C-alpha positions in Angstrom: 11.1 47.2 -18.2 11.8 50.9 -18.3 9.4 53.4 -17.0 9.9 57.0 -18.3 8.4 59.9 -16.4 8.2 63.2 -18.2 6.6 66.5 -17.7 8.1 68.6 -20.4 6.4 71.1 -22.6 8.1 70.0 -25.8 8.1 66.6 -27.4 9.9 64.1 -25.3 9.7 60.6 -26.8 12.8 58.7 -28.0 12.3 55.0 -28.8 14.6 52.4 -30.1 12.2 49.7 -31.4 11.8 48.9 -35.1 8.4 48.3 -36.7 6.7 48.1 -33.3 3.3 49.1 -32.0 2.5 52.3 -30.1 -0.4 52.1 -27.6 -1.1 55.8 -27.0 -3.3 56.5 -24.0 -4.3 60.1 -24.1 -7.1 62.6 -24.5 -5.2 64.0 -27.5 -4.1 62.1 -30.6 -0.7 63.8 -30.8 -0.9 62.8 -34.5 -0.8 66.3 -36.1 1.4 66.6 -39.2 4.5 68.5 -38.5 6.1 70.9 -41.1 9.9 70.5 -40.6 12.7 72.9 -41.3 15.2 70.1 -41.9 14.5 66.9 -43.8 13.5 63.8 -41.8 15.2 61.8 -44.6 18.6 63.0 -43.2 17.8 61.9 -39.6 20.0 59.3 -38.0 18.5 56.9 -35.5 21.1 57.7 -32.9 20.4 59.0 -29.4 21.8 62.5 -29.7 20.4 63.0 -33.2 17.0 61.9 -32.1 17.1 64.1 -29.1 18.1 67.2 -31.1 15.5 66.5 -33.7 12.8 66.0 -31.1 13.5 69.3 -29.3 14.2 71.4 -32.4 11.6 70.2 -34.8 8.7 68.6 -33.0 6.1 69.5 -30.4 3.8 67.7 -28.0 1.1 67.2 -30.6 3.0 65.9 -33.6 5.8 63.5 -32.6 4.0 60.2 -33.5 3.9 60.5 -37.3 7.7 61.1 -37.5 8.2 58.0 -35.4 6.0 56.1 -37.9 7.9 57.5 -40.9 11.3 56.5 -39.5 10.0 52.9 -39.0 10.0 52.9 -35.2 6.2 52.1 -35.3 4.0 50.7 -38.0 0.9 50.4 -35.8 -0.7 53.1 -33.6 -3.6 52.4 -31.3 -5.1 55.5 -29.6 -7.1 54.9 -26.4 -9.3 57.8 -25.3 -12.5 58.8 -23.6 -15.0 59.7 -26.2 -17.6 62.5 -26.2 -21.1 61.1 -26.1 -21.7 61.9 -29.8 -18.4 60.3 -30.9 -17.8 56.7 -32.0 -14.7 54.6 -32.1 -13.1 53.8 -35.4 -12.0 50.4 -36.7 -8.4 49.7 -37.7 -7.6 51.8 -40.8 -4.6 51.5 -43.1 -2.7 54.5 -44.4 0.3 55.5 -46.4 2.5 58.2 -44.9 4.7 60.2 -47.3 6.2 63.6 -47.6 5.7 66.3 -50.3 8.0 65.7 -53.3 9.9 63.2 -51.0 11.6 66.2 -49.4 11.0 64.9 -45.9 9.5 68.1 -44.6 5.8 68.3 -45.2 3.9 65.1 -44.2 1.1 63.6 -46.3 -1.5 61.0 -45.3 -3.4 58.8 -47.8 -5.7 55.8 -47.4 -3.9 52.7 -48.4 -6.4 52.1 -51.3 -5.8 55.5 -52.8 -3.7 56.2 -55.9 -0.7 56.9 -53.7 1.7 54.0 -53.9 4.9 55.3 -52.4 5.5 55.9 -48.8 5.4 54.2 -45.4 2.3 51.9 -44.7 0.9 52.0 -41.2 -2.2 51.1 -39.3 -4.2 53.2 -36.9 -7.1 52.4 -34.6 -9.0 54.8 -32.3 -10.7 52.9 -29.4 -11.7 52.9 -25.8 -11.0 50.9 -22.7 -14.2 48.9 -23.3 -12.7 47.2 -26.4 -10.2 44.4 -26.5 -6.7 44.5 -28.1 -4.7 41.6 -29.5 -1.2 42.1 -30.7 2.0 40.2 -31.5 4.4 43.1 -32.0 6.9 44.7 -29.6 4.8 47.4 -27.8 5.4 50.8 -26.2 2.8 51.9 -23.7 2.6 55.7 -23.9 0.4 57.3 -21.2 -0.4 61.0 -20.9 -2.0 61.3 -17.5 -4.6 63.8 -18.8 -6.4 60.7 -19.9 -7.5 60.3 -16.3 -8.6 63.9 -15.9 -8.1 66.7 -18.3 -8.3 70.5 -18.7 -9.9 71.3 -22.0 -8.2 74.3 -23.5 -10.3 75.8 -26.2 -10.4 79.4 -27.2 -7.1 79.9 -25.4 -5.3 83.2 -26.3 -1.6 83.3 -26.9 0.1 86.7 -26.5 3.4 87.2 -28.3 5.3 90.4 -27.5 6.4 92.3 -30.6 8.1 95.7 -31.3 6.3 99.0 -31.8 7.5 98.9 -35.5 5.9 95.4 -36.0 2.8 96.6 -34.3 2.4 99.6 -36.5 3.2 97.7 -39.7 0.5 95.2 -38.9 -2.1 97.8 -38.1 -1.3 99.9 -41.1 -1.5 97.0 -43.6 -5.0 95.6 -44.1 -3.5 92.9 -46.3 -0.8 91.8 -43.8 0.0 88.1 -44.2 -0.8 87.5 -40.6 -4.4 88.5 -41.1 -4.8 85.7 -43.7 -2.8 82.9 -42.3 -3.8 83.2 -38.6 -6.7 84.3 -36.5 -5.0 87.1 -34.6 -5.1 90.7 -33.7 -2.7 93.3 -32.1 -2.9 94.7 -28.7 -1.1 97.5 -26.8 -0.8 97.4 -23.0 0.9 100.6 -21.8 4.3 100.7 -23.6 4.2 97.0 -24.6 2.9 95.6 -27.9 1.5 92.1 -28.5 0.2 89.9 -31.3 -2.7 87.9 -29.9 -3.4 84.5 -31.5 -7.1 83.6 -31.0 -7.6 79.9 -31.1 -11.4 80.1 -31.3 -12.1 79.5 -35.0 -13.3 75.9 -34.7 -15.3 75.9 -31.5 -16.4 72.5 -30.3 -18.6 72.4 -27.2 -17.4 69.5 -25.1 -18.6 68.2 -21.7 -16.3 69.0 -18.8 -13.2 66.8 -18.9 -11.9 67.3 -15.4 -13.3 64.7 -13.1 -13.4 64.0 -9.4 -10.7 62.0 -7.5 -13.1 59.1 -7.2 -13.7 59.1 -10.9 -9.9 59.2 -11.4 -9.4 56.1 -9.2 -12.2 54.4 -11.2 -10.5 55.1 -14.5 -7.1 54.0 -13.2 -8.5 50.8 -11.9 -10.4 50.1 -15.1 -7.4 50.9 -17.2 -5.0 48.6 -15.3 -7.6 45.9 -15.3 -7.8 46.2 -19.1 -4.0 45.9 -19.4 -4.2 42.7 -17.4 -7.1 41.2 -19.2 -5.5 41.9 -22.6 -2.1 40.6 -21.6 -0.4 43.9 -22.4 3.3 43.4 -21.7 5.1 46.5 -23.0 8.8 46.8 -23.7 8.7 50.4 -22.4 6.2 52.3 -20.4 6.3 56.1 -21.0 4.3 58.5 -18.9 3.9 62.2 -19.5 2.6 64.4 -16.7 1.5 67.2 -19.1 2.4 69.7 -16.4 3.8 72.6 -18.5 1.1 72.2 -21.2 -1.4 72.4 -18.3 -3.7 69.7 -19.8 -3.5 67.9 -16.5 -5.2 69.9 -13.7 -2.5 71.1 -11.4 -4.3 70.2 -8.3 -4.7 66.5 -9.5 -1.4 65.8 -11.1 0.5 64.4 -8.1 -2.6 62.3 -7.1 -2.9 60.8 -10.6 0.8 60.2 -10.7 1.0 58.4 -7.4 -2.1 56.2 -7.9 -1.2 55.3 -11.5 2.4 54.3 -10.7 1.2 52.3 -7.7 -1.3 50.4 -9.8 1.1 49.8 -12.7 3.5 48.4 -10.1 1.0 45.5 -9.5 1.5 44.4 -13.1 5.0 45.4 -14.1 8.5 45.4 -12.5 9.3 49.0 -13.3 12.7 50.7 -13.3 12.1 54.5 -13.3 14.0 57.0 -15.5 13.1 60.6 -15.4 13.4 62.8 -18.5 13.4 66.6 -18.2 
């Protein structure tokens, strides 16, 4: 069994199953819909082509749906820790297609909708308290922020721009950037920035970073769940979420060490590191 460790900022998942199941263990769904520059219809399921496509077209939050569209997975189970006000969802069936069949803009419809063409798949959002039965080949995909997580909301992103771009933005009240994004310009000495403000849809969440004792409790509970549900994956993929900073820096090595040790009690793992 292969164990892949990864800590990259960009998307980093390359699988070679067909019509399998993805067990995604993460505080984030990673099921955003990408908008591609090149058509996924032209993608070849070969190592170098997949690697190039992953780095050039995808990010850490939108790699799952392309894997579904290409037939690698037809079932996605997302395990997460829920907010107190949230509820789990039963298995739902969807149709995944692209706008005008161009392979660039992804569309999701319920299976019972009028949409009849596309790729059918199943999705279930659940917690460690619920059982899982499966018969398909399975990839176990773990982002270690599941065990303790920094919640980044209202994070500002500063993109340096030229003086000319700065002045054009400020002189034009109808600049496209004002409509498409929540952003503003900023000058710091002789540097100019476009500041993207990710605070439009503020959701107040409880603290997601937990103590080391709670981390150990979560790891023990998760590994016990794997054993009780007879989860025997073809591949175990683990992402550190180091560069994205979703995993607290002061806890990353601790989580990594304890998780790998516990998984080793269930599986005979051969490590491969991806950068």
